[in-house]
N, C-alpha and C positions, 0 to 999 in steps of 0.2 A: 504494500500500500504506500502511495507517495505521502510525503509530509502534508499535514492539514493545518489550516489556520487554527491557532490556539488563543491568542490574545490580540485585541486591538486596543491601542492606547490613544486617548485624546487628552489634551491639556485644557485647563480652565483656571482662570484666576480666582473664581468663586466656586469651589468644588461643591459645597452643599446646595447652592442654587442650581447648578448644572445637573447635579444628581437628582434633584427633585424633578427637573424637566424630563430626564430619561426614565424615571420611575413613573411619574404621573401622566405626562403628555405622550410619551412614546410607549409606555407599558412594559418596560423591562423589569425583570425581577432583580432586586438588589440582593447580592449574596454575601457581601462582606464589606463592612464599612470600617476601615482602619482608623482613620482620623479625618479631620477636615481637609486633609491633603491627599487622600487616596480612597476611592470607592470602586468596588467591583460589581458588575452586573452579569447575569447569565445570558449567554447568546446561544446556548445549545449545549449538548453534552461535550465536555472538555473544551469549551470555548467561552471566552469572557471579554467584556469591554471594561477597561479600567480608566477611570478619570483621575488625572494627576494634577496637582497644583502646579500652575505655570501658565505662561502666556502662549496661546496658540500662534503658530506661524504658518499662514496659508502659503501655498506654493507661489513662486514668482517666476516670471519669464516663461510661462507655460503656453503651449499652443492652444489648449482648450481652456478658455477662461473660467468656465463654470463647471467644474467636475467635483463631486462631493469627496470628502475625505473618507466617508464610510456610507454605505447604503444598507438599509435594513429591509429584508423581505417581510411583507405583511400579507395576510390571507385576503383581506378586504381593504382596498385602498380608500374607498369612500368612507368606511367606518373609521379608518385611521385618521383621515382628514377631519372628520367630525370630532374625534377625540382631541385632536390638536386645537380645533376651534373652541371646544368646551373648556380648554385650559388657557385660552387667550393667546394661542400661538397662530400666527399667520404664515402661510406658505409664500414663497417668492412669486410663484405663478400658479395658474390652474394646472390640473393634471395634464401631463404630456404623455404621448405614446409613440411607439414605433412598432416594427414587426416583431420585436422580441419582448417588449415590456411596456408597462405603464408606470409612471413615477411622478413624484412631487418633491420639490426641493425646498429646504428651509434652513435657517441658521439656529443652532442651539444657543443658549444664553451666553456661552463663551465666544460665539462668533464662528464656530466650526460649521462649514457647509455640509449638511447631511441630506440624505435622500431616503424616502420610503418608496418601495417598489413592489410590483407584482409582475412576475415573469409569465408571459403568455406562451412561451416556447421554452423547451429545455435548453440549458446552456451547454 
């Protein structure tokens, strides 16, 4: 079996505020809260998202100007957007789609560009 993704790390100056966003607006399960400087969320078996204290640094000099640092698969994109809206979170644009997927992009409280997506075809 080839290596598989285990941990995704994002930085936030205010870890508790950003952790609340990932727990309440995105719906991730918090599995370990070390301190106000580090929080872990479950992304699946043997996979996690860790929020670390620090300033995010978006990519510069990139060919694709708007590409998320991380994308989360959701089962129902419309329900996910409703959950965001119920938590006072606005998306950057309406739902977009291509032949592979449907998605919506937004910034987390730390400024990280993220995406919620539903795949319409297997990758």
